[in-house]
C-alpha positions as CSV (number, residue, x, y, z in Angstrom):
1,M,2.4,20.8,-2.4
2,R,2.9,17.5,-4.2
3,I,2.9,13.8,-3.6
4,T,5.3,11.6,-5.6
5,V,3.6,8.4,-6.7
6,I,5.4,5.4,-8.0
7,E,3.2,3.4,-10.2
8,H,4.6,-0.1,-11.1
9,E,2.1,-0.9,-13.8
10,A,-0.8,0.7,-15.6
11,E,-3.4,-1.7,-14.1
12,A,-2.4,-0.7,-10.5
13,G,-2.9,3.0,-10.4
14,L,-4.2,5.4,-7.7
15,G,-7.8,4.3,-8.0
16,Y,-9.9,5.8,-5.2
17,L,-6.9,7.8,-3.9
18,A,-6.9,10.0,-7.0
19,G,-10.2,11.5,-5.8
20,W,-9.7,11.2,-2.0
21,L,-6.4,12.8,-1.4
22,G,-7.1,16.4,-2.5
23,V,-3.3,16.9,-3.0
24,A,-1.6,17.1,-6.4
25,C,0.1,13.9,-7.3
26,E,3.1,13.5,-9.7
27,V,2.9,9.9,-11.0
28,V,6.2,8.3,-12.0
29,R,5.8,5.4,-14.4
30,P,9.1,3.5,-14.5
31,Y,7.6,0.7,-16.7
32,L,7.4,3.4,-19.4
33,G,11.0,4.4,-18.8
34,E,10.5,7.3,-16.4
35,E,13.2,7.7,-13.8
36,I,12.7,7.1,-10.1
37,P,13.6,10.4,-8.4
38,A,16.4,10.4,-5.8
39,R,14.1,12.2,-3.3
40,P,10.3,12.5,-3.0
41,A,8.3,15.6,-3.0
42,D,6.2,16.6,0.0
43,G,4.8,13.0,0.3
44,L,5.4,9.6,-1.2
45,I,3.0,6.8,-2.3
46,V,4.4,3.6,-3.7
47,L,1.7,1.4,-5.3
48,G,1.3,-2.3,-5.9
49,G,2.3,-4.5,-8.8
50,A,2.6,-8.1,-9.9
51,A,6.3,-8.6,-9.4
52,A,7.8,-9.9,-6.1
53,A,9.7,-7.3,-4.1
54,W,12.9,-9.2,-4.8
55,E,12.4,-9.7,-8.5
56,D,14.6,-6.8,-9.6
57,E,15.3,-8.5,-12.9
58,R,11.6,-8.3,-13.7
59,S,11.2,-4.7,-12.5
60,P,14.7,-3.2,-12.7
61,W,13.6,0.0,-11.1
62,Q,12.9,-1.7,-7.7
63,P,16.4,-1.0,-6.2
64,A,15.9,2.7,-6.9
65,T,12.4,2.5,-5.4
66,R,13.8,0.9,-2.3
67,D,16.4,3.7,-2.1
68,L,13.7,6.3,-2.4
69,L,11.6,4.7,0.4
70,R,14.7,4.6,2.6
71,V,15.3,8.3,2.0
72,A,11.7,9.1,2.8
73,V,11.8,7.2,6.1
74,D,15.1,8.8,7.1
75,D,13.8,12.3,6.3
76,A,10.4,11.7,7.8
77,V,8.6,12.4,4.5
78,P,5.0,11.2,4.8
79,T,4.9,7.9,3.0
80,L,2.1,5.4,2.2
81,A,3.4,2.1,0.8
82,I,0.7,-0.3,-0.6
83,C,1.1,-4.0,-1.1
84,L,4.2,-4.4,-3.2
85,G,5.1,-0.9,-2.0
86,A,4.8,-2.1,1.6
87,Q,7.0,-5.1,0.8
88,L,9.6,-2.9,-0.9
89,L,9.6,-0.6,2.2
90,T,10.0,-3.6,4.4
91,M,13.0,-4.9,2.5
92,A,14.5,-1.4,2.2
93,C,14.5,-0.9,5.9
94,G,15.9,-4.3,7.0
95,G,12.8,-6.5,7.2
96,T,12.0,-9.8,5.4
97,V,9.6,-10.5,2.6
98,E,9.0,-14.1,1.4
99,R,6.6,-16.1,-0.7
100,G,3.6,-16.5,1.6
101,A,3.3,-19.9,3.3
102,N,-0.5,-19.6,3.4
103,G,-1.1,-19.1,-0.3
104,L,-2.9,-16.3,-2.2
105,E,-4.9,-13.8,-0.1
106,I,-7.5,-12.3,-2.4
107,G,-10.8,-10.6,-2.3
108,A,-12.6,-8.6,0.3
109,C,-10.9,-9.8,3.5
110,E,-11.2,-8.9,7.1
111,V,-8.5,-6.8,8.7
112,V,-8.3,-6.2,12.5
113,P,-6.7,-3.2,14.3
114,L,-4.0,-3.9,16.9
115,P,-3.8,-1.8,20.1
116,A,-1.4,0.7,18.6
117,A,-3.9,1.6,15.9
118,A,-6.1,3.4,18.5
119,S,-3.6,6.3,18.6
120,D,-2.3,6.2,15.1
121,P,-2.7,9.3,13.0
122,L,-4.1,7.4,10.0
123,L,-5.8,4.3,11.5
124,S,-7.3,5.5,14.8
125,G,-10.8,5.5,13.4
126,V,-10.7,2.0,11.8
127,G,-12.2,-0.9,13.6
128,T,-12.4,-4.4,12.3
129,S,-13.3,-4.0,8.7
130,V,-12.7,-5.3,5.2
131,A,-10.0,-4.5,2.7
132,V,-9.2,-5.5,-0.9
133,Q,-6.4,-8.1,-0.9
134,Y,-4.4,-9.5,-3.8
135,H,-1.0,-10.9,-2.8
136,Q,0.9,-14.1,-2.4
137,D,4.0,-12.7,-0.8
138,A,4.2,-11.8,2.9
139,M,6.1,-9.4,5.2
140,T,7.4,-12.1,7.6
141,R,9.7,-9.9,9.6
142,L,9.1,-6.2,10.0
143,P,11.9,-3.6,10.2
144,D,13.4,-2.8,13.6
145,G,11.3,-0.2,15.3
146,A,8.1,-0.9,13.2
147,V,4.8,-0.5,15.1
148,P,2.3,-3.2,14.0
149,L,-1.1,-1.6,13.4
150,M,-3.4,-4.2,11.8
151,T,-3.5,-8.0,11.4
152,G,-5.5,-10.6,9.7
153,A,-6.3,-14.3,9.8
154,Q,-4.3,-15.5,6.8
155,Y,-1.3,-13.2,7.2
156,P,-0.5,-11.3,10.5
157,N,1.4,-8.3,9.2
158,Q,-1.3,-6.2,7.5
159,A,-0.2,-2.7,8.4
160,Y,2.6,-1.0,10.3
161,R,4.1,2.4,10.9
162,L,7.8,3.0,10.7
163,G,9.6,6.1,12.0
164,E,7.6,9.4,12.3
165,A,5.5,9.2,9.1
166,A,5.8,6.1,7.0
167,W,2.9,3.6,6.8
168,A,2.9,0.2,5.1
169,V,-0.3,-1.6,4.2
170,Q,-0.4,-5.1,2.8
171,F,-3.9,-4.6,1.4
172,H,-5.2,-2.2,-1.3
173,P,-7.2,0.8,0.0
174,E,-7.0,2.3,-3.4
175,A,-8.6,-0.5,-5.3
176,T,-12.1,0.1,-6.8
177,P,-14.3,-2.9,-7.7
178,E,-13.4,-2.2,-11.3
179,I,-9.7,-2.3,-10.7
180,F,-10.0,-5.5,-8.7
181,A,-12.0,-7.1,-11.5
182,S,-9.3,-6.1,-14.0
183,W,-6.8,-8.0,-11.9
184,T,-8.9,-11.2,-11.6
185,A,-9.7,-11.1,-15.4
186,E,-6.0,-11.9,-16.0
187,S,-5.7,-14.4,-13.1
188,G,-7.4,-17.5,-14.6
189,L,-9.0,-18.1,-11.1
190,E,-12.2,-20.2,-11.2
191,A,-13.5,-18.2,-8.3
192,A,-13.0,-14.8,-10.1
193,E,-16.7,-14.0,-10.5
194,D,-17.5,-14.7,-6.9
195,L,-14.4,-12.7,-5.7
196,N,-15.5,-9.8,-7.9
197,A,-19.0,-9.9,-6.5
198,G,-17.7,-9.9,-3.0
199,V,-15.6,-6.8,-3.5
200,K,-18.5,-5.1,-5.3
201,A,-20.8,-5.9,-2.4
202,A,-18.3,-4.4,0.0
203,E,-17.9,-1.2,-2.0
204,N,-19.8,1.1,0.5
205,T,-17.8,-0.3,3.4
206,L,-14.5,0.1,1.6
207,V,-15.2,3.7,0.8
208,A,-16.5,4.5,4.3
209,T,-13.4,2.8,5.9
210,W,-10.5,3.9,3.7
211,R,-11.5,7.4,2.4
212,P,-10.9,8.9,5.9
213,V,-7.5,7.1,6.1
214,A,-6.5,8.6,2.7
215,R,-7.7,12.1,3.8
216,A,-5.8,11.7,7.1
217,F,-2.6,10.8,5.1
218,A,-3.1,13.9,3.0
219,G,-3.5,15.9,6.2
220,V,-0.1,14.6,7.4
221,V,1.4,15.6,4.1
222,R,0.0,19.1,4.4
223,T,1.2,19.5,8.0
224,A,4.7,18.3,7.2
225,A,4.9,20.6,4.1
226,R,3.9,23.6,6.2
227,A,6.5,22.8,8.8
């Protein structure tokens, strides 16, 4: 049993998920010239990255990644799409991603479950909590049939489910405080030190909230693989 992982850049890896999933991951690194597969393994994770979801000239593997996501949704392969991954999934399935009108969302930010989250296989145990954010683009129109699961004050579309087993999250459940600090180190933001401290202070809450979600996703992968 294996999960295909698309990693867009070295600084945006699996992070916490590497230890939480308990399922073997095959990491594809297209920025090193590795080819995006035509089909995923038993599960699919598409991680974040600095490029916009429409900047194919910057990341020329993005069309193939969108194709892979579309195949995964069509075939009900369990899929977790994170930040840029979520935006690529949105575009792949007919939704809209744009430069966010409300600016950069960054740091440990509050996310709020919507009613459908109460019965969701991944998010049913998550109440109002915090998640690591680092994005300036937004999913402004979700694909047809998407079920909104979480929202936030700065950008409303924070998580949704599409089809039988595909989840998109705008935030970063995988990001450790160290990973987040590596991102802000390259940002030039004056508030970087305070943002880093806020994520570090939230570490226990982040782990308690998102580790069960990762394990629930792994459970979905196992169940689908056995079927």
